N, C-alpha and C positions, 0 to 999 in steps of 0.2 A: 050634743054639747050644750051645756047649760048657760054659758056666757061667752062673749066674743073674746078671743085670745089674740093678742098683738105680738108679732115678732119685732121687738123694739131694737135689737142689736144683734149683729153677727160678727164673727171674727174667725180667721184661720191663718195658718202659716203656709208658706210654700212647701209642698210635699217633696220628699227627697228619697233617694235610694238608701237602703240600710247601710249604716256605716258613715253616712254623710250627715246624720241627724244629731241634734242635741239630745241629752237625756230627757225622758218623758216629762219630768216636772217642769223643765224649762220650756219645752214645746207647749205644754198646757198653759203655763203662765202667760206666754205671749198671745196665744189664741184667746184666752178668757179676758185678758186685759183689753185686747182689741175689741171684743164684743161689748164689754162694759163702756169703752170709749165711744163706740158706735151708738150705743143706746143713750149715752150721756148721763150715766148714773154711777154711783160708787158701789163697791162690792158689799158694803154694809146694808144696802137695800135688798140684796138677794136673801130670800127666806128659806129656800131649799135648793139643793143641787143634785143633779143626776149625772153620774160619771159612767161613760161607756168605754170599755176596752175588752179585748179578748185574751191577749197574751200578756198577763201580768198577775202579780200576787194580789190576794185579797186586801182591800182597803187602799189600793193604789190611787183611787180617786181622791181620798183624803190627803194622801201624801202630795199629790199634784197640786191640790188647792192650797196647801200650806204656803206655797210660793205667792199666792194671791192675797190670802188673809186667813185668819183663824177666828171666826165669829161664832163658832159653836152651833151652826145650823146643821140640820140633818143632811147627810150626804149618802146617797144610795148608789151602790155600784151595780152596773148592768152588764150582762154578757149574753147576747143573742146571736152569736156568730156575726156574719157580715151585716146584719141589720141592727147591730148594737147601737150605733149612733142614733138611728131613728127611733129605736125603742126608748132611749133616754129622752129624746124629744117628746115622744108620745106620753111618757109619764109626767114630764114637766108640764105639758099642755093640759093633761088631765087634772093635775093639782090646781092649776090656775082656773080652768074652766069650771071646776066644782065649787069654787069660791073658798076653798081651804086656805089658799094663800093668794097673794097678788103679784108676786115676782119670783120667777124660778130661773135657774141656770141649767142648761143641758150642755154637756161637753163630751167630746170623745177624743181618743188618742190611741196610737199604736206605735210601739218601738219594735219593729219586726226584724227578722233575720233573713238573709238571702235564701232563695230556694223555695220549693213548693211547700204548701201548708201540710201539716201532719198532726196526728194526735199527740197530746202531751202526757197522757196517763194511760200507758199501755197495760197496766196491771188490773184494769177494771173494765166492765162493759162499755163499749163505745156508743155514743148517741147515734152513730151511723151504721150500727149493725144491720138493721133491716134494709137500709139504703144500699149498703155494700152487697148484701146477699142478693137482692133483686138485680142490681147492676151487673153482678157476675153472671146472672142468667141471661140478661138482655144484651150485654155488650161483649163482643168477642175480642177483647184486648185487656191485658192485665199488667203490662209492663210500663204503665205511665201513672203518675200520681192520681189520687182518687178524685180530686176536683176536676181534673181534665177528663177523666172517664165519665163523670156525671154530665158535665155540660157539653162535652164533645158528643156523648151519646144522645143528648137531647137534640143537638143540631143534626146529627145523623138521622134521627127519627123524622125530623122535618124534611130532610133531603129525600128520604125514602118515600114519604107520603105525598110530597108535593113537587118533587123534582128540583128542589132548591140546589143551586150550584155552590160549590165551595168558594168560588170567586165572589159570591154575594157577601160572604162573611169578610172577605178581603176589602170589599167596598165599604163596609161598616167601619172596619179598622182604619182605613184611609180617611174616611170622614172624621173620625175621632181625632186624628192627628191634625187635620186642618183646623178644627175647632180649638184644639189645645195650643196651637201656635199663637193664638190670640190671648192666652191665659197665663199670666206670670206666675200663678200658683201651681201650674202643672209640672210634673216631674219630667215628662217627655214632650218637648215642644218642636221636635223635628217633623216636618211634613213628610208623610210617606205616600207613595203611590200604591195603587192596587197591586201592581206588578212586584213592587218591593215587598209587600206583605206576603204575596204568594211565593216569592223566592227566599223568604226566611226559612230557617231550619224546620223541616217537617216533623211534627210531634206525632201526628196520627195520619198516615198516608191517606190522602183524599178527603180528609175531614178537617184537620187543624194544623196551622203552622204556629211557630212560637209567638209571632207578633199578634196573633188573634187572642192571646191570653193576657190578662192584666198582670202587672209586676208587683212583687212585694214592695211595700212602701212604708215610710215613716211620716208621721204628721199629727196634727191636732186641729180641731175646729170647735166652735162654741156658738151658742145662741141664747139670748135673753128673751124669755117670753113673759108677758105681763097682761094683766086685765086691762080692759078699755078704760076703766075708771082710774087705774094707776097711771096709765099713759097720759090721760088728761090732767091729772093732778100734778104730775111732774113735767108736763110740757114735752113729752116724748113723741117721736115720729110714730104715728099709728097708721101709716099708709099701707102696711102689709099685715094681713091677718090670716090666721089658719081658718079657712072656711069649713073644711071637713077633714077628718082623719080616721083611718081604720087600721087595725092590726089583725091579721089572721094567722092561724097555724094550720098544719096539715090536717086533712080529712082522709078517710080510708082510700079515696081515689088515688092518693099518692102511690100506693102499692097495688091496689086492686086493678087499676087500669093497665098495668104492665106496660107502661109507656115512659120512656126516659124523660119526656117533657114534664110529666107529672111528678117524677122523682125529684126534679129540680124546682118544683113549686109553681107550675103553670096555674093550677087551680087556686093556690093561695093568692097569686097575683090577681087573677080574674075576680075572685070573690072580694078581695080588698078594694079593688078599683070600682066594682059595681056598688059596693056599700058607700063609697065616697061620692060617686056620681048621684046616687039616689038621695043621699043626705043633703047634697048641695043643689039638687035639681038641675043638673047640667049633664052634658054628654061629652065624650072625648072630642067631638067636633068643635067644642067651645074652647079647647086648649090652644095656646100659642107656643108654649115651651114646656119641655119635660126633661127632668133629670132622672134617668132610669138606671137600673143595676146591670151594667155591662161588664161584669167580671170576665166574660168571654164574649167575643163578637156573636157567638151562637145564642147566648142568652139575650142579647139585645134584640136579635131578630125575633125570637119567639115571644119576647115581652111586648113587642109591638102589637101582637095579636092578643096577648093576655090583657093588655090595657085597653083594647078596643080601638087602637089607633088605625087599624086596618082589619079587614075580615080574616077569619081563619083561612090559611092558605094564601093570603094576600101579601105576606111580608116581603117576599122577594120583589114583587112589583113595586111595593112601597119604597124599597131601597133603590131599585133601578130608575124609578121615576123621580128620584131626588126629593121625595116627600118627607124625608127625615132630617132635612137641613135647611139652611137659609134659602128662602124663595119657594119652599115646599109647603106642605100642609101644617107641619108642626116641627119646630126645631128640637131635636133630641140631643141631649148632652152638649150644650154649648160650651161647657167647661172643658170638654175633652173626655169626660166620663172616667170611669175606672181604668179604661184601656190606656189613656194617655195622661190624665191628671194624676192617676195613681189610686191605690186602694189600701190605705192604712185602716184596717177593718173597723176599729172603734170610731174613727173620725169620719168615715165615708158619709154616713147619713147627715151629719152636721155640715160637712162640706157641700153636700147637695143643697141643703137648706140655705147656706150662705150664697151660693150661686143664684138660686131662684129669688132670694130677697133682693140681691143686686139687680137682677133682671126686672123685677116688678117696680123697683125704685127708679129705674132708668139709668143705673150707674154701672152697667156692665161694659162700658167703653167699647172696644172693638168687637166684643162678643154680643152686643146689645141686640135683642130681638125686638124689632119695631112694634110698638103698640101692645106690649105684653101686659095682660090684665089677669089672666088665670094661668097658674103654673102648677104642674103636677110633679110630685116626687115619689119615686118607687125605690125601695131599699129591701133587699131580700137576703135572708140568712137560712142556710140549709139546716134542717133538723127539727123544726123549721119555724120561721117567722117571717112575715112580710108586712111592711108598713107602707101605706100609701097616704100621702098628705096633699091636700089641695090648698094652695095659697092664693089669695086674692088681693089685688091692688084696690084700695078704697080711696076714692077722691072726695074731697070736702064738698 
């Protein structure tokens, strides 16, 4: 990165179940105006905007911003599946870091429908063709939605290699609910026990219950990123900066390894994390808080290893020892994560950003991780893209 990039403002709305939401332009307007107010600047200061969404027509980003202002700035629409929000942030950060502009807006939103995800254009090749073909060979179950096959299969691969128990995934889900109970933005705030997770309807016998999967959700979130000089000129809060950021896509190992963990992006995660650690000159042991992509409890577990929070094969012990929560080594998903906070695809990466900025500013209230200085964000989209971002609290 060529210059320091400050996260000057963040905003989001409480996530909701489909049908309980406002239309996407209203959701976006509320989130963007909150980010602008948090930064303390007017929309006229924004020079470029990056809009992230998956399920929406072309130029929906422009339509959403019309509710905020019509200043004629470039608006770029982004779709990278579940990593869409972080991809928008990645592009906004790049534009500021390069010196092309001084102030950019990244926002994401999703107006989802109930039920499992599916393809929208069945009359043309699917981006998941190769993923589906390999999954059909590796996973002996075909009567559940594709995302459940992918991530359940990844969890099953970990179970087979390391003896991981299905109850460990239930522990992760229960932890998410305890964290979300402290988060007014989360869609599910009821505390669940491990036993309640295990007793929920079985989706994949011995592998996954319904509560181990994140729900379809509606919502919006936004971030204002600026140069250090811009922040100083306008008297903005410059205490949270992006210290390093990386985006990766699939390599041949995704298919050649014939391992469901690779199909769902384990190496994308590991490569992105290693690039960030090397760029920042730190290691995972230096982190105090992480927001990671827990679309399924199974993905949270394998992501611990992908991010280097624990050694390969060490994820179950990491969970059992309580090292993934308050009082442990690193607090993971203090927001409640996708499992409890919700997962409106385009908004997820910006919501993760909002949580970590609140943590580093010391404003996370009941969720506050004491002494948080370095925070890592992990956002994954199949097909594939992974964005890992390291935020740092800078003291004067």
